[in-house]
Each structure stands twice: as C-alpha cells, then as structure tokens.
N, C-alpha and C positions, 0 to 999 in steps of 0.2 A: 293838808292834811295826810298823814300818812293812812296808806291805805290799810293797814294793820290796826289801826285805831275803828277802822270799822268793821273789824271782825267781832262775833258773836263772845269769842273769850275774853276780850277786853272790855264788851258792853257789859258783860254781865257781872261783870266786879261790881258794877252800880245795884245791882237790885236788889232788894231789901234795905237798901242806905235809908238813914230819916234824918231829920232833922237836929238829931242830937249825936249823929256819927262824925267823926272828923271830916272824912272823905278827904282824905290828903294824898296827892300823887307821891309816892315813894312810901307812903307807911304804910296804909291801907289799901291802895290802890298800886297796882304794879304797874310800872312805867313800860313803855316799847323802846326797846333797846334801838337806837336811832332817830327816834320820834319823842324825844323828852319836851319837846315844845308843844307838841300836840296833845301828847298826856297830860301835861300840866294845864293846858289851857280847857280840856274839855272836863276835865277833873274838876276846875273851879266854876265852869258852866252849870254842871250838876251839880255841887253844893249851891250855888245861887238859885236854881231852878227849884231844889227841895226847899229851902230857906223860904221862898215866895209862896209857894204850895203851901207850906205850913202856915205863913200869915194868911193866906187866901182862903183858906180854910178853917182858921182859926182854930185849928188843931196844933197839940203840939208836937205829935211825932207822926207824919205823914209818910208814908215809905214808897220807896218805886216798887212797884210789882212787875213789873216789865222792863227790860234795856230795851226800850224802842225810840230813839233819840238819833 
C-alpha cells in the first residue's frame, strides 16, 4: 500500500460518506498519483464497509463520522 494512502488528506475524503454515495475512485474520491491500485482498492473496501454497516444497522444511510481505518 502506498504511504500516501495512509495520510489524513486521502482518508478524509471518506468522512461523511453514506450508502447512497457513489464512493468511486476517480469520481468523488481523488486517486493518489502513482498509487492508483491502492486508491481503488481502499475505495472499494470503504464502499463495502459502508454497505455492510447499512445492512447491520438496518439504516438506509449510515455515514462515516471519522476516517479511522
């Protein structure tokens, strides 16, 4: 994983996202230059996690309140 993917400025892009947001690398998530695969993989993981939380909480719009992943 790129060290840039661990930086707050990358992680903060996911704060406030909900299951109704697209959460797509290159669209609403800026990919890291030279770390496209890491950026896309992390974005997919976050999208899946938000969907899982939505199902587990039976809430149609859970949001990430802190980028701690």
